[in-house]
N, C-alpha and C positions, 0 to 999 in steps of 0.2 A: 532512452532519451538521447537524442543526438547532441553531440558536443559542438556548439557553435561559438563558445566563448573564446577559444583560441584564435579563431578566424577574426572575431570582432576585435580582439586585443591587438592582433598583429596588423590589421588593416587601418589605414587612416580614417578618421571619422568623416562620414559623408556629409554633404550639405543636406540637412533634413528637408528643408522646403523644396529643394530641387528634386530630391528623391521622391517625395510624396506626390509631386505633380508630374513626374516623368511617365512616359508611356510604358516603359519597361516595368516599373513598379506596379502600375495599374494592371498590367498583364499578369504579374505575380499574384495580385489580389484576386483576379478573376480565376486563375488556376487554383488558388487556395480554396475558393468556393467550390470548384469542381472536385477537388481532392476530398473535401469533407463528405460528399455523398457516398462514394464507394467505400471509403474507410468506415463511415458510420454503418453502412450495410454489412460489411465484413465483421466489424466489431459486434454488431447486434447478433449476427449469426453465431459467432464464437461464444458469446455469453449465453445465447439460447441453448446451444449444445451443452455447455457446462451446466446450466440450470437443469435441463432435462436429465442429463446423465447423473448429476448429484441426487436428484429426486429418485431416480431408479436405484442407485446404489444404497442410499440411506433411508428410503421410505418404501418403495415398491417391492424390492427384493426381500427385505426383512419381513414385510407384511405377508408376502406370498409364502414365506417359510414359517409363518405362524407367530412372529414376534411383533409386539406392539412398538418396541424400539430395539435397535440393534444391540445385542449383548456385547460385553466388554471384549471377548476374544475376537468377535467380528471386526471390531475397530482395529485390534492389533494386526490381524491378517490384512485388512484393507490398506492401512497405511504402510505396512511392511511391503505389500505388493507395489505400492506407489514408489517406495524407496528403491526397490529392485528395478522398476521400469525407468525411473529417472537416472539411476546409476548407469544403466545400459545405454540410454539415450545420450548421456553426457560423455560417455567414453567411445561410443560407436558412431555418432553422427557429427557432422561439422558444426562448429559453434558451441559445442558443449551444452546444448540446451538453453543457452542464454546465461546472463549473469545471475549471481546469487542475490536473493532479496536483501541480505545483510549489507549489500553494497548500495542500497537505496534505489531510487528511481532513475539514476543516471546510467551511463553506459554509451559506448559508441554505436553508431548506426550499424545494424547487422548486415552482413552480406546476403544476397539472395539465397545462396546455398545454405545459409544458417537458419532460414525461416521455418523450414519443416521441423527441425529439431526443437526450436523454441516453442512452436505450437504443441508438439507432442509432449514435451516435458511439462509444459504448463497444464495441459489437459490431465495428464497423469497425476500431477500434484493437486490440482483443484478438485477433480472429481472424486479422488480416493481419500480426501480428508486432511491433507497437509494444512498446517495453520498459516496460510498465506492467502493473499488476495490476487485478483487478476490484472491489476493495473500495470505492473512493470512489464510482463511479457506482451500484453496487448499493445502497450505503447511502443515497444520494440518492433512488433509486427507492423503497426501502422506506419512508423517511420521507415522501416525496412522496405515495405511494399512501395511507398512513395519514392524512396531512393532508387529502387529497381526501375520503376516506371520513368522517372526523370532521366536515369542513365540511358534510356533508349530513345531519348529525344535530343534536340539541339541544346537543351538546357544543361547538358552534361559539360559543355564548354564554359558555363557560367557558374562556377562553384558557389558563389555567395547566394545567388537565386536558388540554386539546387538545395543548399542547406536550409534556407528559409522555408522552402516547400516541405522538406523533411520534418522540420519543426511543426509546420502546420498539420502534417499527417499524424504526428504523435499527439498533437493537441486534439485533433478530431477523435482519436481513440480514447484519450483521457475523458473527453466530454461524454462519450458513450458509457464509459465505465461508471463515472460518478453521476450520470443522469443530469448533468448541469454544465452548460458551457462556461459559466463563470469560474468554476473551480479550475477548469482546464487553462483558461487564460491567465488566472492569477498564478497558477503553478508555473506556467511557462515564463511569466513575467519575473517570478522569483528565481527560477533556475538560470535564465540567461541574462536577467536584468542587471544583477550586481557585477557581472563580469564584462559587460559591454556598454558602451555609451549610447549607440543608436538603438535603444530598446524598442522604440515605437515601430521601427521598420520591421522588426521580427514579429512583434506582438499583433499588429493589424492582420496579417495573413492567418495567424493562429486563431484570432477571434472570428474571422470569416469562416475558416474551416470548422471551428468548433460549433458555430451557429448552424451551419449546414448539417453537420453530423447530428446536432440536437434535433433538428427538424426531421431527419431521417428516423431517429430513435422514436420520436413521438408518433410519426406516421406508422412505422412498422408495429409498434405496440398496439395501436388501434386496429390495424388491418389483420394482424396475425392472432391477436388475443393473448399473446405472450407478454405478460407484464413483468418487466425486470424490476429488481429491487429499488424501491423509492429511497431517495436520500433522506427525507425528513422522517424523524422518529415520531410515531403517533403515541398518544397517551401520556405525555409528560405532564407533571404537576405544574400548576401555575407558579411563576417565580417573580420575586420582587427584590431588586438590589438593595442591600443595606450594608452598614459598616461591618457587620459580622462576616459577610461574604468576602469583603476586602481583606479582613484580618486573616481569614482562613486560606485565602488564595495562595499566599506565599508558601506556607508549610506543605499544603497539599501538592502544589506544583513541584516542590523539591522532592517529595516522596514519589510522585508519579514519574518524574524524570529519572529517579534512581531505579525504579522498577524497569522502565524501558531500557535504561543503560545496562542493567543486569542481563536482560534478554539479548541485547545487541552484543554484549561481550560473549555470552554463550554461543551466539551465532558465529562470531568471528573464530572462537576456539573450535567450534564444530567444523567450520569450513577448512581450517588449516589441518585438522585431523583427517577429515574425509579425503583430502587431496592425495593421501598416501595410497589408499585402496578404495577408489570411488564406488565401485559396484557393491562390494561387501559392506562397507561402512555406511553407505547411504541406505542400504536395506536394513541394517541394524538400527540406524537412526529412525527409520520409519516404524520399526517395531517398538522403539522407545516412545515415540510420539503416540502411537496407538495405545501403549501401556499407560501413559498419562491419562488418556480418556477412559481406559478400563478401570483404573483405580478410582477415578472420579465417579463413574456410574456405580461401581460396587459400593462406594462409601456413601453415596447420596440418593441412589435410585433415580437420578436424573439422567437424561439422554446423553450419550457420548458426544453428540454434536454440539453440546455446550462448549466442549474443549476443542473439538476438531473444526477444521475449515476456518474461513476468515473471520466469522462472527457477524458479518453484515446482516445475514438473514435472521440471526438470533437476537440482534440488538433490540428490536421492538419488544420482544418477549421479556428481555432482561429488564428494561426500564419502565414498562407499562404498569407493572405491579411490584415496585421496589420493596414494599414492606412484607411481601410473601417470601423473600429470600432470607434464610437463616444466616446468621453471621458465620457459622462454621462452613456452610456451603459456599458463601462468597469467598472466604479465605482459601478453601480448597480450589475454587475456580481460578482465583488469581495465581496461586502457586502452580497448579498443573497446566493451565492454559499458558501461563508465562513460560514454563519449561518447554511445553510443546512448541510454542512460538519461537523461542530461542533456538531450539534444535532445528526447526524448519527453516529459519532464516539462513542457516549455514549449509543446508543440504538440498532442499527442494527448489523449485522454480516458481516464482510468483512475486507478489508485491507485499511490502511491509505495512501498508497503511491501515487497513481495517482491523487486523488483530490488535494493533496499538489503540485504535479507537475503542474497541470492545473492552480491552483491559482497563482503559481509562474510565469507561462507563461503570464497570464492575467496582472499581475503587471508589468512584463517586457515590455509588449506592451504599457501599460499606461505610463511608464517612459522612453520608448525608445526615444522620441523626446527631451529629456534633452540635453543640449549643449555638443556635442562631444561624446555622448554615442553610439547611434545606436540601432536598435531594436533587432537584434540577440544577441548582447552583453548583453542588458538588460534582454532578455529572459533567457539566460544562467545563469547570475548572480542570478536572482530572483528564478529560478527553483531550483538551487543548494541550495540556502539559505533556501527556504521554505521546501524542502524535508529533508534537514539535521535537521532543527529545529523540524520537526515532528517525524522523525525516530530515531534521535540521532545516525545515522550511516553515518559519513561524507565521508568515502571512497566509500561506496556503492552509496551514493547520487551523488558524483562526476562522478563515472563511468557511472551511469545511465544517467545523463545529457549529458555527452560527447557522449554516443551512440545515444541519442535522437537528438542531433545537427548534427550528421553525419559529412560530410566533412567540415562544417563550425566550427566544434569544435576545430580544430587544433590550431588556433591562440588564442582561448579564454580560453584554459585550465588554464593558470595562474590565471586569475580573477575568474574562476569557483572554483578553489581550495581555493583561498583567501576568497571568499564569503562563502564557506562551513565552513571554520574555524571560521570566524567571526560569522556566524549564530549559530554554536554550542556553542560558548562562550556566546553569547547573550541569547540563550534559557536557558542555565544552570544558568546564572546570574539572569534571570527573575524568574526561579524556586526558587532559593535561596532567592530572595527578597520576594516572596510570602510566603515561609515557615517562614522566619523571621518575616514578618508582622503578620501572624496568631499566632505565638508563643508570640508576644508582646501584643496581644489583651487580656484583662482581661477575665477570665472565667465568664460564666453567673451568678454564685453566687456572684462573686466579683462585676459585673456590677449592680446587683440588690441591693447589700449592699451599693454601692456608691450612688445609687439613693435614 
């Protein structure tokens, strides 16, 4: 995600009316529409390659070898190989394969020389089963490609216009990933909006590029027959808001935020440890992530892919028949996917969004039988809380969850918004508590002197 906030803060606020009616800004809007088409095309191609490759690794190859589902040791080897490849890419190629998912969706615009490593590290992570999604690297690729193209035109002498178009490129990529331009625009609004006054100037090109990218996605899906994952979850139970939902929203949001925070802290700890010996330790981390999936399948006889990968493809199967899940299986899924998620956040390359959504959904199903709650309400509350606690983008998280719930979201919007707010406050409070605790600890020299 390009950083435009520093430029917005250091530059004087422009005359909004003059900017919106100027020829230069109209040209930027036109170029943003042009940007959306190629970025949408490239993003679609990237996601199609990931989808086809994932199906080959986790379905076709195991079936050819005579397995109905991949065995546990297969998962260990696959994700271990992913760790080795990502470690080599991070240490051998420019750009280190992109930023870690534990750092969120942000990051500086990559240089053109970094793009190859970012794409390869993301492909290795996503295809071979790391618990990450595609949004962060693909957003970096979208912004980076637009930045490279703009740098070869006269716009390179107009840094503000160039940055706006880079944001538009990132927005177009996000629109393709989420399958909905609205999520992209809201995300960009939240990322750049609170740091800059003239938000509208940045958001309009992002909206135009996202809309163009969305049209490309729709057209390519029909022409090629390759249907990428739909955002709306099918098979949800009917939901009706009542006071019990409101009463449960706060404690569930706190619990979901705590779970997301544990995964985030594990990711930060993993990242700092791996930095010492990236190739060896990233490979070892891959083996551990695969081991989480192996333990899960050995204990439950369910597929390893419940634990591995982002969880976006598995989400409909999780929520369509919530009563078929045993409590023990859901608990194991939360623990082992949470561990795999935390380890992946600090080692692989990808996005943090959909694993957080999946963990929230699993927690919502587990808590759905609570008195007066209901499964759909529990899913919505926990998904919004977990996603907000991980991304620290409450409005984006609410919009994403509302779109995921589809027709059943209308009555649940108030508790979804409440849980998102509670989760953000909880996550920030936990961060502050951890920081205060570390500062209050005596330094190593002081500890040795005391001893």
